[in-house]
N, C-alpha and C positions, 0 to 999 in steps of 0.2 A: 691392827694397822689397816687403813683403808686401801682398797684395791688400786686406786690411782697412784699410790706411792710406791708400788712394786715396779722396779725398773724392768726393761726388756731383758737385760742381762745382769745377773747378780754375781759379782765377783767378790771373793773373800780376799783378805789381805794375806801376806805370807805368814803373819803371826797366827792366823786362824787356820792354817793348814794342819791336818792331823799329825801328831807326833808319835802316834801308835797305830798299828793295824788292829782291827777287831776280829777276834776268832769266834765266829758264830756258833761253832760246835760247843763252846763252853756253856751256852744257854740252852742247848738242845737236850730235852729229856731223853729222847731216843737218839743215841749217838749213831753216826754212820758206822756201818759194819767195817771191820778191819780189812786191809788188803791181805790176800792169801798168797803164800808161796805156791807157784804153779806145779812144783814137784811134790811137795808134802801136803798141800792144801791146809797148812797151818798158818796162823797169822804171821805176817812178815815181821822180822825183828829189825831193830835199828842197824845191826851189823850187816844183815843181808841187804838192806836198802842202800847202805853206804857204798856198796859196790857199783851202784848205778847213779845215785844222787849225791850232792854235796852234804857233808855232815850236818851243818847248821839247818839246811832245808829239811833233812830227815827229822830233826827234832821238831820243827814246825809241822811237818806232815803228820806226825804221830800224836801230837799234843792236843787233846780234846778237853782240857781242863782250864788252861790259862786263857783268860778272856782277852787280854791285850798284850801285844808284843811291841816293844820299843822299836821305832824305825831308826836305824843308824843315821848319824848326822850326814855322812857322805851320800846316802841315798836321798835324804831330805833336800840336800843341796842340789842334787841332780834333778829332783822333782821340780825345784823352783824354776827350771828352764821352761817348763810348760804347765805347771800347776801353780795355784788352784785353777781348775778348768771351770768355765762358766756354767751356771744354771740359767737357762733361758726361759722366759715366759713367752709362749708362742701366741702372742696377741694377734698376729696376722692370720695364723691358722684358725684360731677361734673365730675371727671375723668372717673368714671365707666359709667356714662350716656353719656359721650362724648357730653356734651351740652355746648353751649356758655353762658348759664345762670350762674349767680353768686348766689349761694344758701347759706343763713344764717339761723341758728335756735337759738332761745333763749331757753336755757336749764334750766328747773325749777325742775329737779329731784334730785338735790344734797343736799337733806335733808332726814331725816329718814321717813317722811311721804311719800316721793317719788314723790311729786307733788308741784304745785303752791299753793295748798290750804292753806298752812301755813301762807301765806301773810295776809289773812283775818281772819284766826282762831285766831291768836295772838291778832289782833285788837279787835275782838268781845269779846274774853275772858277778855282782859284788861278792856274794858268798863264795863263788868259785874262785875269784881272785884272792880272797882272804885265805882260802885253803891252799893256795900256791899251785893251782892247776894251770896247765898250758892252754886248755881250751874246752869248749863244750860242743855237743851235738844236739840237734833238734829236728822237728818236723814243722812244716807249715802248710796250711790249706790255701786260703786266698792270698797269703803272703804278709799280712799285717804282723803276725807274730815273728816270722822270720826277719822282717825288716826291723822290728823293735829290738830283737835280740842282737841283730847285726850292729845296730846303733850302740847298744849298751856295751857289747864286746869291743867295738872299735874305740869307744871312749876309755875303756879300762885296759886295752892292750891284750885282749884274749883272742885266740883263734876261734872261729865259729864255722861249723859245718852244718849246712841246712839241707834237709831232704824235703823237696817241695812236691806236693801232690801233682802228678803229671798233667792233669787237665788244667790246673791253675798255672803251672809252669808254661803251658802253651798259650793259655788265654790271657795271661798277664805278664808279658815279657818285660815291661818296664818295672814292674815290682821286683823281679829277680835282679834287674840291673841296679836298682837302688841298694839291694843287699850287697852286691859286689862293690858298690861305691864305698861301703863301710868295711870292706875287706873280707867278706864271707865267701865261702865256696857254696854253690847251689847245684844240687843234683836232682833231676826229675825222678820221682818215685812212683812205682817200683822200678829199680834199676838193676843193672848187671854187676854193680860194685859190691854187693853183699850177698851172703848165702841166702838170707831170707828173701831178698829181692828177687833173686833168680828162681827161687821156689814158687813165689807168688806169680811171677810171669809164666812159669810153666803150667800152673794150675788155671790161671786166668789170662790166656793170650790176648794181647791187644787191650788190656784193661787200662782205664784212664786213672786208676789209682784211688786211694782213699787216705784219710788221716791215719787209719789203723795200719795201713801198709807203711806209710812214712815213719810212723812211730817205731815199728819193728826194725827198720833199717837204721834209724838214728840210735836206738838202744844197742843194737849189735855193734855199731861202729864205736860207741862210747866204751863198752865193756872190753872191746878188743884193742883199744888204743891207750897205752900208758899215759897218765896225766890228763885224761879227759873224763868228763861226766856228762850225763844226759840231763837236759832241762826241758820242761814241758810248758806250753802256753795256756793250758786250760785243764779242766777235769780235776786235778789234784787239789787236796786240801790247802797246801801251801800257796797255790796260785790264787784261790779264792780269798785267802788271808790277805795277800798283797793288794788284791783288787778292792778290798774294803775301803780304800781311800776314796773311791767313787761315791759310795753311799754315805760315808762319813762327811764328806764335803757337801753333798747334796742336802743332807739333813741339817747340817749347821747353817747353810744358806736359807733353807726354808724356815727353820726355827727363828732365824734373825728377823724374818718378816711375819712371823706368826702364822705360817702356812702349814697345813697338815694334809698330805696326800690321802685320797681315798683308795686309789688304784695305782699300783706300781707295775710297770710292764718292761720286759726285756726280751731280746732275742735269745734263743737257747740252742747252742751247739754242743759244747762240752760243759759250759756253765760258768765261765770265768766272769764275763761282764754282768750277767744276771745275778750271780752270787755276790759280786762286789757291790752292785747297786742296792740290792735288797737287804744286805747284811744288818745295818743298825736298826732298820725298820722291823725286820723279822725278829731281831733280838728283843725289841719292845713287845712284840706280839707274844713271843715265847715267855717273857717275864710277866705277861698280863698287864702291861702298862698302857698299851694302845692296841688298836686293831686296824689292819690294812688288808686289802685284797691284792694278791700277787698273781700275775699272769706271765707264764713262759710261752714264747711264741717260737715254733720250730717249722722247718720246711716240710711240706707234705711228702717230699721225695725222700726224707730221712727222719721219720717220725718216732724217735725213740721213746718219748714220754707217752704219746697218745696211742701208739700201736705196739710198743715194745713190752717186754716182761721185766719184772723186778727180780733179777736173778744175779748170781755170781757169773761173771764172764771175763774173758781176757780183754785188756784195754787195747790190744793191737791184733792185727790180722795174722801176723806170724806166730802168735801165741808164745812170745818170749817174755812178756811183761807179767807182773803180778795180776791176780784176779781181783776184780772190784765188784762189790754188790751195787748194782745200778739198774736203771731202766735201760734196756739194751735191745737192739735188733739182731744181735749176734755178731761176733767179731768177724765172721766171714761174709757179712752183708756188704755188698758192693753198691754204694749209692750211685745214682745217675750223675752225669756231669753238670750238676746244678751250679748256677753261677754264684750262689752264696757259699763259696768254698770253705769259709770258716765254720759252717754249720754241718759239714758233711762227715760227721763222726757217728759211729754206730751206737754209742752209749752216752751216758750223762754223769755228771759229778755225783759222787756218793752222797755228798751233803744235800744237794738239791733233790736227789732221788729219795732220800729219807724224808725230807720235808713234804715232798709230793705224796709219798706213800701214807704219810700221817694226815693228809688232807689239809695241809697248811698253805697249799699253793695250787693254782689251776694251770692247765696247759691247753693250747690250741695249735693246730697245724694249718698252714696256709699255702696256697699254690703260688708258683713263681711269677706268673704274669700279673696276678693281683698285687704281689709285692712291688713289682716294678711300676705298676700304675700308681701306687701310693708313693713310691720314691719320687717319681716325676712330679706328682702333684705337690709334694712337700718342697721339692727344689724350686718350683715356680712360686710358691707362696712364702716360704721362709728363707730362700736364697742360699741354701746349703745343698750341695749334691751329696746325698747319703750313700754309704756303702750298702750293697745288697743285704748284708747281714742285719745292719741297723734298720733297714727298711721293713723287716718283719715286725719290729716293735712299732714302727710308724703306722703300719696298716692296722694293727690291733688298737693303737691309741685313737686313730681316726674313727674306727668302728665304735669304740666306747663313747667318743664324743658325739657321734651321730645318734647313739642310743639316748644320750642325755638330751639331745635336741627333741627326740620323739617323746620322752617322758617328762621333760622339763626339769630334770634333776640337775642341781648345780654341783656336780662332783669335781674334785681336783684330781687330775691325772698326771702322773710323773712317768716318763719313759727314758730309757737310755739310748742316746744317739752315739753309738760306740765309735763311729769313724766315717771318713769321707770316701766317696766313690770315684775319685779321679783316676785310679788305676783299674777301674772296672768298666771302662768305656766300651770294650768289646761286648760286654753283656748288654749294656744300654743299646748298642748298635743292633744286636740281635732282637731285642725287644722292639725297637723302632721298625726293623725290617719284617716283623711278623713271623720270624722263624724260631722264636723261643717256645719251648715245649713246656707242658705241665705234667711231667712224668710223676706218677704215683704208683709205688710198688703194690702188687697184688697181694691178697692174703696168702696165696700159695707161696710166693717168693719169700715173704717174711717167715712163714711157717717152716720152710726148708732151712732157712738160716737159723731160726730158733731151735730147730731140732738138733743142731750141732753144738748147743751150749754144753759146757762141762757139767757133770753131775757133782754137786757139792751137798753133802748131808748137813 
């Protein structure tokens, strides 16, 4: 199909929405390593995991053979409130950059939570409701996940208790108020309300927190409260499974117009949006049906892929969660108060870690001020104010398009625009005022943290 027939925004019909989630692990030759019991260092059993997670989600977490999981009708009906999300041809950005590259982005910010997180939030809340639970607990960084889960729980009538990373709690007051609109309680983490929170505060006085801290508090609250389970917005296999709707829709839309991306780019914190976006494309690569270049973009302040080690580590700072084999900076690593709160996690999804270790994916780290420069440029050109997390992918996409301008290559670039930045205006203000820093941890800091990794034979 000729280029001038490709619209600015490609919308699928409701009938074209995915009816199944795609499980990338089914096509991986080298499967992700299993979660380990922190006490025995043996693979976690379903029975052990069901003390923390919903039963149906445990099945999804452990299944690395089933390629497709049916999406329940109730979840598909909820999806219809904001899905399918648009695939946008960035004609204006291409023109401004004077690049021969064709740039597309999958926009996931067209819902109240402002991000892709709702795709998994409604699924996890649905299975909690089906199990007859009273409520769920969780952590949140920038607040998109906490907002999404609050929306899903409010819709289904479940209680929701959110532990929000302290620096984000203070930087994003309106985000926490939106969670309260939907009936959730929101606690800054680390807090005095849990044993693990008090322990972390004693060890790191005045800390601004991390996702690892908040996870520990949420898990402790879930296992000590009858009728509650813990749910997580990233990292886990089940979350990447639910987020595959992003990539499935993107691929359907591109196939509809005969477009094949050469480069696929996503920001990387725990891995949910990147894993969801690349899933069907990576599946084709693994099956030998097509080839693509995949780029994960992470903050230089929390560079788990580019400076971490591929080791077993705790998923949380309090060391109460299972161990996961992943690229990690160490569960004790305390990232700076970076404004991309959703990327402030010390580790990475075991699925993406295995793909990266196998050389199937690239990773780059970028500095905060460069990210905000790209965010502001994109806002002026494409008219969307992007979230700081998404802006990492924008920066990498712009850099790829500039390289195409220099070489004359006519590549097709696809990136994930995971959310909007309207609750991140404090960060934009600091950028405009010239007080935003580019903190990068030293080799010594990372080495100290990595030295504390558990020894797993």
